[in-house]
C-alpha positions in Angstrom: 0.0 0.0 0.0 1.4 3.4 -1.0 2.2 6.1 1.6 -0.3 8.5 -0.1 -3.0 5.8 0.3 -2.1 5.3 3.9 -2.3 9.0 4.5 -5.7 9.4 2.8 -7.2 6.5 4.8 -5.7 7.9 8.0 -7.2 11.3 7.2 -10.6 9.5 6.8 -10.2 8.3 10.4 -8.8 4.8 10.1 -5.2 4.2 11.2 -4.0 0.8 9.9 -0.6 1.2 11.5 -2.2 1.8 14.9 -4.4 -1.3 14.4 -1.3 -3.4 13.7 0.5 -2.0 16.7 -2.5 -2.9 18.8 -2.4 -6.5 17.8 1.3 -6.7 18.7 0.5 -5.0 22.0 -2.1 -7.6 23.1 -0.4 -10.8 21.9 1.1 -11.6 25.2 -2.2 -10.9 27.0 -4.1 -13.2 24.7 -1.5 -16.0 25.1 -2.1 -16.1 28.8 -5.6 -17.5 28.1 -4.6 -20.4 25.8 -5.6 -23.8 27.0 -4.5 -27.2 25.6 -5.5 -27.7 22.0 -4.9 -24.2 20.7 -2.9 -24.2 17.5 -1.0 -21.0 16.7 -1.6 -17.5 18.0 -3.6 -14.5 16.9 -2.9 -12.5 13.8 -4.1 -15.0 11.1 -7.3 -15.1 9.2 -8.8 -17.7 11.5 -8.0 -19.8 14.5 -7.8 -23.6 15.1 -8.6 -25.8 18.1 -7.8 -29.5 18.3 -10.6 -31.6 19.9 -9.6 -34.3 22.4 -11.2 -37.3 20.8 -10.2 -39.5 23.8 -12.3 -37.2 26.1 -15.3 -36.8 23.8 -16.9 -39.9 22.2 -19.9 -38.2 20.5 -18.8 -34.5 20.5 -21.3 -31.8 19.9 -20.1 -28.3 19.1 -22.1 -25.6 21.0 -22.0 -21.9 20.2 -23.2 -18.7 21.9 -23.0 -15.0 21.3 -23.8 -11.9 23.4 -22.8 -8.4 24.3 -23.0 -6.2 27.4 -25.6 -3.7 26.3 -25.6 -0.2 27.8 -23.4 -1.2 30.7 -20.8 0.2 28.3 -22.1 3.7 29.0 -21.3 3.2 32.7 -17.7 2.3 31.8 -17.5 5.5 29.9 -19.0 7.6 32.7 -16.5 6.0 35.2 -13.6 6.1 32.7 -12.9 2.5 33.7 -12.7 -0.1 31.0 -10.8 -3.0 32.5 -13.8 -5.1 33.7 -16.3 -4.7 30.9 -14.5 -7.5 29.0 -15.2 -9.9 32.0 -18.9 -9.1 31.5 -18.6 -9.9 27.8 -17.1 -13.3 28.4 -19.5 -14.1 31.3 -22.6 -13.4 29.2 -21.5 -15.9 26.6 -19.9 -18.7 28.7 -22.7 -18.8 31.3 -25.2 -19.3 28.5 -23.0 -22.2 27.2 -22.4 -24.0 30.5 -26.1 -24.3 31.4 -26.3 -26.8 28.6 -23.5 -28.9 30.1 -20.9 -27.7 27.6 -17.3 -26.8 28.3 -16.1 -23.6 26.7 -13.2 -24.0 24.3 -12.5 -20.7 22.6 -13.6 -17.1 22.5 -13.7 -14.4 19.9 -14.5 -10.8 20.3 -15.6 -8.0 18.0 -14.5 -4.5 19.2 -15.9 -1.6 17.2 -14.6 1.9 17.8 -14.8 5.4 16.5 -11.1 6.0 17.0 -8.7 3.4 18.3 -7.5 4.7 21.7 -4.7 2.3 22.7 -5.1 2.6 26.5 -8.9 2.0 26.4 -8.6 -0.8 23.9 -5.9 -2.6 25.8 -7.9 -2.3 29.1 -10.9 -3.8 27.3 -8.9 -6.7 25.9 -7.3 -7.3 29.3 -10.8 -7.7 30.8 -11.7 -10.1 28.1 -8.6 -12.1 28.8 -9.3 -12.1 32.5 -12.8 -13.5 31.8 -11.4 -16.2 29.6 -8.9 -17.2 32.3 -11.7 -17.4 34.8 -13.7 -19.6 32.4 -10.6 -21.6 31.4 -11.5 -20.6 27.8 -8.9 -19.7 25.1 -9.1 -16.2 23.6 -8.0 -17.1 20.0 -8.8 -14.0 18.0 -11.2 -11.2 17.2 -11.8 -8.2 15.2 -11.0 -4.5 15.9 -12.8 -2.2 13.6 -12.3 1.6 13.4 -15.5 3.2 12.1 -15.4 7.0 12.3 -18.7 8.5 11.5 -20.6 5.5 12.9 -19.2 5.8 16.4 -18.0 9.0 18.2 -14.2 9.1 18.9 -14.1 7.2 22.2 -17.3 5.3 21.8 -17.0 1.5 21.3 -19.2 -1.5 21.2 -18.5 -5.1 22.0 -19.8 -8.5 20.9 -18.5 -11.9 22.1 -18.6 -15.4 20.5 -17.8 -18.6 22.3 -17.5 -22.1 21.1 -17.8 -25.1 23.4 -18.1 -28.8 23.4 -20.3 -31.5 25.1 -20.9 -35.2 24.6 -24.3 -35.7 23.0 -25.4 -37.9 26.0 -24.3 -35.2 28.5 -26.4 -32.3 27.0 -28.6 -30.7 29.7 -31.8 -29.5 28.2 -34.3 -29.7 31.0 -36.0 -32.9 29.8 -35.1 -34.7 33.0 -36.9 -32.2 35.2 -39.7 -33.6 37.3 -42.1 -32.5 40.1 -40.3 -32.3 43.4 -37.0 -31.3 42.0 -35.3 -28.7 44.0 -34.0 -25.3 42.7 -30.6 -24.2 43.9 -29.7 -20.5 43.3 -26.1 -19.3 43.0 -25.8 -15.7 44.0 -24.9 -13.0 41.6 -22.3 -10.3 42.1 -24.9 -7.6 41.5 -26.7 -6.4 38.4 -24.5 -8.4 36.1 -25.2 -7.0 32.6 -29.0 -6.6 32.4 -31.4 -3.8 33.0 -29.0 -1.0 32.5 -31.2 1.1 30.2 -33.7 1.2 33.1 -30.9 1.7 35.7 -29.5 4.7 33.7 -32.9 6.3 33.3 -33.6 6.0 37.1 -30.2 7.0 38.3 -29.0 9.6 35.8 -32.0 10.9 33.9 -34.6 10.9 36.6 -32.5 11.5 39.8 -29.4 13.2 38.4 -27.0 11.0 40.4 -23.3 10.9 39.7 -21.2 7.8 39.3 -18.7 9.2 41.8 -21.4 9.7 44.4 -21.1 7.6 47.6 -24.4 5.8 48.3 -24.8 4.9 51.9 -27.4 2.2 51.1 -24.9 0.5 48.8 -21.8 1.1 50.9 -19.8 2.3 47.9 -19.8 4.8 45.1 -22.6 4.3 42.6 -20.3 3.7 39.6 -18.4 1.1 41.6 -21.6 -0.9 42.2 -22.9 -0.6 38.7 -19.6 -1.8 37.2 -19.2 -4.9 39.3 -18.4 -7.6 36.7 -20.7 -10.4 35.9 -19.9 -13.6 37.8 -18.6 -16.5 35.7 -20.0 -19.8 36.9 -18.3 -22.2 34.5 -15.7 -23.9 36.7 -18.1 -24.3 39.6 -20.7 -25.9 37.4 -18.2 -28.2 35.6 -16.7 -29.2 39.0 -20.1 -30.2 40.3 -21.0 -32.0 37.1 -18.1 -34.4 37.6 -19.9 -35.7 40.7 -23.6 -35.2 40.3 -26.3 -35.2 37.6 -28.0 -31.8 37.1 -31.5 -31.9 35.6 -31.6 -28.3 34.3 -29.8 -25.0 34.6 -30.9 -21.4 33.9 -28.6 -18.4 33.3 -30.7 -15.6 34.9 -30.1 -12.8 32.5 -32.4 -10.5 30.5 -36.0 -11.4 31.3 -35.1 -12.4 34.9 -36.8 -15.3 36.6 -40.1 -14.8 34.8 -38.8 -15.3 31.2 -35.7 -17.4 31.7 -36.9 -20.3 33.8 -39.7 -21.4 31.3 -37.1 -21.8 28.6 -36.1 -25.2 30.1 -39.2 -26.4 31.9 -41.0 -29.4 30.4 -44.6 -28.9 29.5 -46.9 -29.2 32.5 -44.5 -28.0 35.1 -43.9 -24.7 37.0 -41.2 -23.3 39.2 -42.2 -22.2 42.7 -39.7 -19.8 44.3 -39.4 -18.5 47.8 -38.1 -15.0 47.5 -37.0 -14.9 51.2 -34.7 -17.9 50.8 -31.7 -15.8 49.7 -30.3 -12.5 50.8 -31.3 -9.6 48.5 -28.3 -7.4 47.5 -29.0 -3.7 48.4 -28.8 -2.5 44.8 -32.2 -4.0 44.0 -34.3 -2.4 46.7 -32.4 0.8 46.0 -33.4 0.8 42.4 -37.0 -0.3 43.2 -37.5 2.5 45.6 -35.9 5.2 43.3 -37.8 4.0 40.3 -41.0 3.0 41.9 -40.8 -0.3 40.1 -43.5 -2.9 40.6 -42.4 -6.2 42.2 -43.2 -8.4 39.2 -41.2 -6.1 36.9 -38.2 -6.3 39.2 -38.2 -10.1 38.8 -38.6 -9.8 35.1 -35.9 -7.2 34.6 -33.1 -8.1 37.1 -31.5 -11.2 38.5 -32.5 -10.1 42.1 -29.3 -11.6 43.5 -29.4 -15.0 41.8 -27.3 -15.3 38.7 -27.6 -19.1 38.0 -30.3 -21.6 38.9 -29.6 -25.3 39.1 -32.5 -27.9 39.2 -31.6 -31.2 40.8 -33.2 -34.3 42.3 -34.6 -33.7 45.7 -32.6 -36.5 47.3 -29.3 -34.9 46.2 -30.1 -31.2 46.7 -28.4 -30.7 50.0 -25.2 -32.5 48.8 -25.1 -30.5 45.6 -25.7 -27.3 47.5 -22.8 -28.1 49.8 -20.5 -29.0 46.8 -21.2 -25.6 45.2 -20.3 -23.9 48.6 -17.1 -26.0 48.7 -16.0 -24.6 45.4 -16.7 -21.0 46.5 -20.3 -20.3 45.5 -23.0 -18.9 47.8 -25.7 -21.4 47.1 -29.3 -21.5 48.5 -32.2 -23.9 47.9 -34.7 -21.3 46.7 -37.7 -23.3 45.4 -39.0 -26.4 43.7 -40.6 -27.8 40.6 -44.3 -28.5 40.8 -47.0 -29.8 38.4 -49.3 -27.2 36.9 -53.0 -27.4 37.8 -55.5 -27.9 35.0 -56.0 -24.5 33.2 -53.1 -22.9 35.0 -50.8 -20.7 32.8 -48.3 -19.3 35.3 -45.0 -21.2 34.9 -43.0 -19.2 37.5 -44.6 -18.5 40.9 -42.7 -16.2 43.2 -43.8 -16.3 46.8 -43.0 -13.3 49.0 
């Protein structure tokens, strides 16, 4: 490419040299995430992962993709970009593991108005940290400078994860029966859902500042809102080595009301006891400020439970204790019940 061509493209807002320098800058960060089976490093046109055919007899490839939504706006308000990548990985790998799959590799798409090296490196460092927590290899991605579509420091993120599971080990909820117990694993806070409503309540309606100390929360508002999404992968896979799990739910957008029915067999409902786990203060804080109806709270937010695990009643206590032994706060928060004739409610939340 000629110097004049480079100069014209740079004048248009796209700096190829800076993009190449960014790839070099993050190669060592990316390499820290690589698990066994990764062939080569980043920088090529595609990536390659070898499958352990001794471990998987009937391997099924599982894929998931997600983003972090308007939580990105909070990162900009706080000028803190080193945890948002953890959210990106978490939103993808948590969706994957609830089907019984082990994450193999992760790709990111990072779109910017103008590539700011310090911000970009912080974002990728967060993605790498999320991958390390999930024992998932960051094997590549795409960084796209798009001036005119994004403002200078604006960026957007998307993540893509590929995992693997033996066909006979897929968890799809088909084994769920009446009497099964529901174990809830606590969240770290809001995770990455409901932020459009959060931003409206906190910033548009009440003119709060991210640096404002909130007594009720015990920290600055921005600190609470940027708590990264918890990654449950290793805890779940550890428990799966010892116990069968009949169903799992990643409690994300749609909350309890919309997510639990996605895995329930026809004719069953989930009955939850909302007093069975401690409610983090961010949720009553938002409900009070926004005057949000109770049902909407349980349909918008995770309400302190990030993952639900449905298990046989006879093994529920043992599985709960196993989750606690690997570092999770786990509570038995409900059970599966048959629906009465004519009943349409599939999630009943008792106060």
